[in-house]
N, C-alpha and C positions, 0 to 999 in steps of 0.2 A: 420621289418617287411615289408615284400617288395610286394602290390599288382599288380597286372599286373589289364590289361582290362578285360579278362574274370572270374578272382576270384571279379572283381565290380560286375560284369555283376550277376555272380551267386547269391552273395550275395544282392541287390536289387529285383529276382527275389523272394529269399525265403525271405526276408522281408515282401514283397508283401506277398506271400503265408498268412504267420503267421500272420501279423496285416489288410489284406484287403488294396484296393483302396483308400479308402475313412481317415483311421486315419494315411499313408505314410507323407504326407504335412506336417500335426500340430508335427508327431516324427521329420522331418527333422526341422523344425524350432527350437523344444525342442535340438536337438544335436547342431545347428548353435548357441543359442542362452550360452548352457553350453558351449563351444569352443570360445563364445566372451568373456563371462565373467573370462573360466581360462585365456587365454590372457591378459586381464586390470589385475588379480590380479600379475599373473609374471611379467608384467611388474611396475607396482608399487613397489613390492619385490625388481624387481633390482634397481629402481631408489631409496628407499631408501638406499640400499648395498652401491650403489656410492657415494652418500649425505655423508654417516659414513667414507668412506673412505675418500671422502675429509675433511671432519674434521679433521681426523686425521693425515691427512698430511700437514694441515695447523695450526695444534697442534706442529707437529714437527720441524715446517721453521721456527714459531715465532722467529722477532728478540732479543737475549737474550741481556740485559744493558751489558756495556764495564764493564770487569774482573777488580779489582782492581789489579796496577804494582807490578813483583817479588821485596821484599825486598831488599832494596841498588840499587834497579833503580833511573836514573836518570827520572822525569818526563817531558815530551816533552810540549811544547805547545801547543795547537789546533791549525790546521791551518800554522805550519810549520813543515818544512823538518825533519827529522832526521838529525844529523851531520854523516858524514861520516870517516870512523874510516878505518885509512891506516895501512896498516903491518907494523912492524917495520925495518928499510932497515936494511940488512949484515953490518957489521964494515968496513968489508974488501972494500966495494962501494966507491967511493966518491959521490959529492953531482954534477959535472959535470955529469959526466953520468951513463946515465939512467941504471937501473935493468934489464939484459936479461927474467927476469919471469915476471916481472910486468912495462914494457914501462910508462903505464901509471901514474906511481910515480913520474916519474921524471918533469911530465907537471905540477901538482899543486904547487903552490906556501908554502913558507915555514909556510906561517899564516895559512893554510887552512888544515895542519896535522894535524891531533889529537890524541896526544900523546894514547899510551894503557894505562893498568890499573896498568902497574906496573911502569910509568916512574915518 
């Protein structure tokens, strides 16, 4: 509903003829109060919806307690780093030459290499 200036003048003159010059200020105040009340109610409704959404988001993102480790796993002491597991070295490679696929294995001392579960 797009009212231009000529339409607004026409509606003002029509209201002036229907209600008279004495009632127009009172009608204007009533319309202003009604619009203000409507705006206040819509802002309260919007704030209530936003607070409900925020509560739902907080409930979604609550920190859950730690879960139990899977059966058969080795517990790790709190504050320590988990042990690194190296992949088993193929039988045809010697200890003196690094594996071309994993050169970082050659740099690890033998005491730091952890054997796999089948060792």
